C-alpha positions in Angstrom: 8.8 1.2 -31.9 10.5 4.2 -30.2 7.0 5.7 -29.7 6.0 2.7 -27.7 8.7 3.4 -25.1 8.2 7.1 -24.9 4.4 6.7 -24.7 4.8 4.1 -21.9 7.0 6.4 -19.9 4.8 9.4 -20.5 1.7 7.3 -19.5 3.4 6.4 -16.2 4.4 10.0 -15.5 0.9 11.2 -16.3 -0.8 8.5 -14.2 1.5 9.2 -11.2 0.7 12.9 -11.4 -3.0 12.2 -11.8 -3.1 10.1 -8.6 -5.7 11.5 -6.2 -5.5 11.3 -2.5 -8.1 11.6 0.2 -8.1 11.3 3.9 -10.5 9.3 6.0 -13.1 12.1 5.9 -13.0 12.4 2.1 -10.9 15.6 2.1 -8.6 15.9 -0.9 -4.9 16.2 -0.4 -2.0 17.3 -2.6 -0.1 14.2 -3.7 3.3 15.5 -2.5 1.9 16.4 0.9 0.1 13.0 1.2 3.4 11.2 0.4 5.2 13.2 3.0 2.5 12.6 5.5 2.6 8.9 4.8 6.4 8.9 5.3 5.9 10.7 8.6 3.3 8.1 9.7 5.8 5.2 8.9 8.7 6.9 10.6 6.6 7.5 13.8 5.3 3.9 13.8 8.9 2.7 13.3 10.2 4.8 16.1 7.6 3.1 18.4 8.7 -0.4 17.3 5.6 -0.9 15.1 5.4 -2.9 11.9 4.4 -2.0 8.3 2.2 -4.7 6.8 1.7 -5.0 3.0 -1.1 -6.9 1.4 -2.3 -7.4 -2.2 -3.4 -10.0 -4.7 -1.6 -11.1 -7.9 0.6 -8.3 -9.2 -0.3 -6.3 -6.1 1.0 -9.1 -4.0 4.3 -8.8 -5.9 4.3 -5.1 -5.1 3.5 -5.9 -1.5 6.4 -8.4 -1.2 8.8 -6.2 -3.0 8.1 -3.1 -0.9 8.1 -5.1 2.4 11.6 -6.2 1.6 12.7 -2.7 0.6 11.3 -1.1 3.7 13.0 -3.7 5.9 16.3 -4.2 4.1 16.9 -0.6 2.8 14.9 1.4 5.2 15.6 -0.6 8.4 11.8 -0.6 9.0 9.9 -3.7 10.2 8.1 -4.4 7.0 6.3 -7.6 6.2 4.0 -9.0 3.5 1.3 -11.6 4.0 2.0 -13.3 0.7 3.7 -16.6 1.6 2.1 -19.3 -0.5 2.0 -21.8 2.4 0.0 -19.4 4.6 -2.2 -18.3 1.7 -3.2 -21.9 0.7 -3.6 -23.0 4.3 -5.8 -20.1 5.3 -7.9 -20.2 2.1 -8.4 -23.9 2.5 -9.5 -23.6 6.1 -11.3 -20.2 6.2 -11.9 -19.3 2.5 -10.0 -17.0 0.2 -11.8 -13.9 1.5 -10.1 -14.4 4.9 -6.5 -15.0 3.7 -5.4 -11.6 5.1 -7.9 -11.3 7.9 -6.6 -14.3 9.7 -3.0 -13.2 9.4 -3.9 -9.7 10.6 -5.7 -11.2 13.6 -2.6 -13.1 14.5 0.2 -10.7 13.7 -1.1 -7.1 13.7 -0.6 -4.9 16.8 -2.1 -1.6 17.8 -0.2 1.2 16.0 1.0 -0.9 13.1 0.3 0.4 9.5 -1.4 -1.6 6.8 -0.6 -0.8 3.2 -3.7 -2.3 1.4 -3.0 -2.5 -2.3 -5.7 -3.4 -4.8 -5.8 -2.5 -8.5 -9.6 -2.6 -8.7 -10.2 -1.5 -5.1 -12.9 -4.1 -4.9 -11.1 -7.2 -3.7 -13.2 -8.7 -0.8 -10.2 -10.1 1.0 -8.5 -6.6 1.0 -11.7 -4.8 2.2 -12.1 -7.4 5.0 -8.4 -7.1 5.9 -8.8 -3.3 6.3 -11.7 -3.8 8.6 -9.8 -6.2 10.7 -6.8 -4.0 10.8 -9.0 -1.2 12.1 -10.3 -3.6 14.8 -6.6 -4.2 15.8 -5.9 -0.5 16.1 -3.8 -0.2 12.9 -3.5 2.8 10.7 -4.3 2.2 7.0 -3.0 3.4 3.7 -4.9 2.3 0.6 -3.8 2.1 -3.0 -6.4 1.5 -5.6 -7.2 2.2 -9.3 -9.8 1.5 -12.0 -13.1 3.2 -11.0 -13.2 6.1 -8.6 -16.3 4.4 -7.0 -14.3 1.4 -5.8 -14.9 0.1 -2.3 -11.4 0.6 -1.0 -11.0 4.3 -1.8 -12.4 5.7 1.4 -11.3 3.1 4.0 -7.8 4.4 4.8 -6.4 7.2 6.8 -4.9 8.2 3.5 -6.2 6.8 0.2 -4.2 6.9 -3.0 -6.3 6.4 -6.1 -4.7 6.1 -9.6 -7.3 6.7 -12.4 -6.3 4.0 -14.8 -7.9 0.6 -15.7 -4.8 -1.2 -17.0 -3.4 -3.7 -14.4 0.3 -3.3 -15.3 0.2 0.4 -15.2 -1.8 0.8 -12.0 0.4 -1.8 -10.3 3.5 0.1 -11.5 2.2 3.4 -10.1 1.4 1.7 -6.8 4.9 0.4 -6.6 6.3 3.9 -7.4 4.0 5.5 -4.7 5.2 3.0 -2.1 8.8 3.5 -3.3 8.5 7.3 -3.1 7.3 7.1 0.6 10.5 5.1 1.3 12.7 7.5 -0.6 11.3 10.4 1.6 12.2 8.4 4.7 15.7 7.6 3.4 16.3 11.3 2.5 15.1 12.4 6.0 17.5 9.9 7.6 20.4 11.1 5.4 19.7 14.7 6.3 19.7 13.9 10.1 23.1 12.3 9.8 24.7 15.5 8.3 
């Protein structure tokens, strides 16, 4: 039984370190550098009064909601998640499930906001369409995907985090850790400024 725990922790550590990052042109970036660059993007957007929007389905929606709250409450950053069940059921009923995020982005996204698009498979149509709409609104985009490296989401962001694992729980856990690490960088930066 103890092996289960140590194997699980070792898997998470390994998958985190195996996460690959590319920019919008397909250039590979070092994970640490990409996390720092993401934090800088968020800090700049926040300083300009812009929002950070988080989207995802299922477990990724839970990651999105969790991180939106953390960025707002802990980081004092205007974070929001489009995962309210009333909005989702209304929009999917009226416009189809593929448009649940598109319609909310049309209404709430502003030029200069940042979209965190989270999809374990990287192939969720509603996430892909949301990224396209965010681009139309002038948003910057960070993508978080897993499963196959050939997924559709992997090249659509300004920065694209790809975790090479096909296990829902583990890829969602890594995406949560990546988003959390970006916030930790911001919090450490804020702390160092106050010294």
